[in-house]
C-alpha positions as a Markdown table, in Angstrom:
| # | Residue | x | y | z |
|---|---|---|---|---|
| 1 | Unk | -161.3 | 161.2 | 148.4 |
| 2 | Unk | -161.9 | 157.4 | 148.7 |
| 3 | Unk | -161.0 | 157.7 | 152.4 |
| 4 | Unk | -163.6 | 160.4 | 153.1 |
| 5 | Unk | -166.3 | 158.8 | 150.9 |
| 6 | Unk | -165.4 | 155.3 | 152.4 |
| 7 | Unk | -165.8 | 153.7 | 149.0 |
| 8 | Unk | -163.9 | 153.1 | 145.8 |
| 9 | Unk | -164.6 | 155.6 | 143.0 |
| 10 | Unk | -166.3 | 154.3 | 139.9 |
| 11 | Unk | -164.4 | 154.4 | 136.6 |
| 12 | Unk | -166.6 | 157.4 | 135.4 |
| 13 | Unk | -165.8 | 159.5 | 138.4 |
| 14 | Unk | -162.9 | 161.9 | 138.7 |
| 15 | Unk | -161.6 | 163.8 | 141.7 |
| 16 | Unk | -161.5 | 167.6 | 140.9 |
| 17 | Unk | -159.2 | 170.0 | 142.7 |
| 18 | Unk | -161.2 | 173.2 | 143.0 |
| 19 | Unk | -158.1 | 175.5 | 143.1 |
| 20 | Unk | -156.4 | 173.4 | 140.3 |
| 21 | Unk | -153.5 | 172.7 | 142.6 |
| 22 | Unk | -153.0 | 168.9 | 142.7 |
| 23 | Unk | -150.8 | 169.1 | 145.7 |
| 24 | Unk | -153.6 | 170.6 | 147.8 |
| 25 | Unk | -155.5 | 167.5 | 148.9 |
| 26 | Unk | -157.6 | 169.2 | 151.6 |
| 27 | Unk | -161.2 | 167.9 | 151.8 |
| 28 | Unk | -162.7 | 171.3 | 151.1 |
| 29 | Unk | -160.6 | 171.6 | 147.9 |
| 30 | Unk | -161.8 | 168.2 | 146.5 |
| 31 | Unk | -165.0 | 167.2 | 144.8 |
| 32 | Unk | -166.2 | 164.2 | 142.8 |
| 33 | Unk | -167.2 | 164.9 | 139.2 |
| 34 | Unk | -168.3 | 162.7 | 136.3 |
| 35 | Unk | -165.8 | 162.4 | 133.4 |
| 36 | Unk | -167.8 | 164.6 | 131.0 |
| 37 | Unk | -168.4 | 167.3 | 133.5 |
| 38 | Unk | -164.8 | 167.3 | 134.6 |
| 39 | Unk | -163.5 | 167.5 | 131.0 |
| 40 | Unk | -165.9 | 170.3 | 130.0 |
| 41 | Unk | -165.0 | 172.2 | 133.2 |
| 42 | Unk | -161.3 | 172.2 | 132.2 |
| 43 | Unk | -161.9 | 172.8 | 128.5 |
| 44 | Unk | -164.5 | 175.7 | 128.9 |
| 45 | Unk | -163.5 | 178.7 | 126.8 |
| 46 | Unk | -160.5 | 177.0 | 125.1 |
| 47 | Unk | -160.1 | 177.6 | 121.3 |
| 48 | Unk | -158.3 | 174.9 | 119.3 |
| 49 | Unk | -156.0 | 175.7 | 116.5 |
| 50 | Unk | -156.6 | 174.1 | 113.1 |
| 51 | Unk | -153.5 | 172.0 | 113.4 |
| 52 | Unk | -154.6 | 170.7 | 116.8 |
| 53 | Unk | -158.1 | 169.8 | 115.4 |
| 54 | Unk | -156.3 | 167.9 | 112.6 |
| 55 | Unk | -154.2 | 166.0 | 115.1 |
| 56 | Unk | -157.4 | 165.0 | 117.1 |
| 57 | Unk | -159.1 | 164.0 | 113.9 |
| 58 | Unk | -156.2 | 161.8 | 112.8 |
| 59 | Unk | -156.0 | 160.2 | 116.2 |
| 60 | Unk | -159.7 | 159.4 | 116.1 |
| 61 | Unk | -159.3 | 157.7 | 112.7 |
| 62 | Unk | -156.5 | 155.5 | 114.1 |
| 63 | Unk | -158.5 | 154.5 | 117.2 |
| 64 | Unk | -159.8 | 151.0 | 117.3 |
| 65 | Unk | -163.5 | 150.7 | 116.7 |
| 66 | Unk | -163.7 | 154.0 | 115.0 |
| 67 | Unk | -163.0 | 152.8 | 111.4 |
| 68 | Unk | -165.7 | 153.1 | 108.9 |
| 69 | Unk | -165.0 | 150.8 | 105.9 |
| 70 | Unk | -165.7 | 151.9 | 102.4 |
| 71 | Unk | -168.2 | 149.8 | 100.5 |
| 72 | Unk | -166.3 | 148.1 | 97.7 |
| 73 | Unk | -167.9 | 146.7 | 94.6 |
| 74 | Unk | -166.9 | 143.1 | 94.1 |
| 75 | Unk | -168.2 | 141.4 | 91.0 |
| 76 | Unk | -170.2 | 138.4 | 92.1 |
| 77 | Unk | -169.5 | 136.4 | 89.0 |
| 78 | Unk | -165.7 | 136.8 | 89.5 |
| 79 | Unk | -166.2 | 136.0 | 93.2 |
| 80 | Unk | -168.1 | 132.8 | 92.3 |
| 81 | Unk | -165.3 | 131.8 | 89.9 |
| 82 | Unk | -162.6 | 132.2 | 92.6 |
| 83 | Unk | -164.7 | 130.3 | 95.1 |
| 84 | Unk | -165.2 | 127.5 | 92.6 |
| 85 | Unk | -161.4 | 127.3 | 92.1 |
| 86 | Unk | -161.2 | 126.7 | 95.8 |
| 87 | Unk | -159.6 | 130.0 | 96.8 |
| 88 | Unk | -159.7 | 130.8 | 100.5 |
| 89 | Unk | -161.5 | 133.9 | 101.8 |
| 90 | Unk | -158.1 | 135.4 | 102.7 |
| 91 | Unk | -156.7 | 134.8 | 99.2 |
| 92 | Unk | -159.8 | 136.3 | 97.6 |
| 93 | Unk | -159.6 | 139.4 | 100.0 |
| 94 | Unk | -156.0 | 140.0 | 98.9 |
| 95 | Unk | -157.0 | 139.6 | 95.3 |
| 96 | Unk | -159.6 | 142.4 | 95.6 |
| 97 | Unk | -157.4 | 144.4 | 98.1 |
| 98 | Unk | -160.1 | 144.3 | 100.8 |
| 99 | Unk | -160.5 | 143.0 | 104.3 |
| 100 | Unk | -161.4 | 139.3 | 104.7 |
| 101 | Unk | -164.6 | 140.3 | 106.5 |
| 102 | Unk | -165.8 | 142.1 | 103.3 |
| 103 | Unk | -165.6 | 138.9 | 101.3 |
| 104 | Unk | -167.3 | 137.0 | 104.1 |
| 105 | Unk | -170.1 | 139.5 | 104.1 |
| 106 | Unk | -170.6 | 139.2 | 100.3 |
| 107 | Unk | -170.8 | 135.5 | 100.7 |
| 108 | Unk | -173.3 | 135.9 | 103.5 |
| 109 | Unk | -175.4 | 138.4 | 101.5 |
| 110 | Unk | -175.3 | 136.0 | 98.5 |
| 111 | Unk | -175.5 | 132.4 | 99.7 |
| 112 | Unk | -176.0 | 131.2 | 96.1 |
| 113 | Unk | -172.3 | 131.7 | 95.7 |
| 114 | Unk | -171.5 | 128.6 | 97.8 |
| 115 | Unk | -173.9 | 126.4 | 95.8 |
| 116 | Unk | -171.5 | 126.2 | 92.9 |
| 117 | Unk | -171.8 | 127.4 | 89.4 |
| 118 | Unk | -174.6 | 126.1 | 87.2 |
């Protein structure tokens, strides 16, 4: 298809075989489709079983960038005490069983925590 089009295909473009035979690379059997159009063309009319839907759901949860963190309640007075003791952000995160970015965000949201206890 790149030969006939005399250009490289973009990453969002797919070559579709009209007769669905990948060995048939005749020009009249090929067409360029965008990813979403190509997927919907092949998936039209398909019914997914419940187990297959669950597999897709689990795979999406594991995919990078798709995680939604639960908001954890971290007592600010206890966080201040641990910071005053000189604990690192990582050590505090392990203490509360959260990601280090959660502790960093709490400190950012409450800058008075870094001013020291009065």
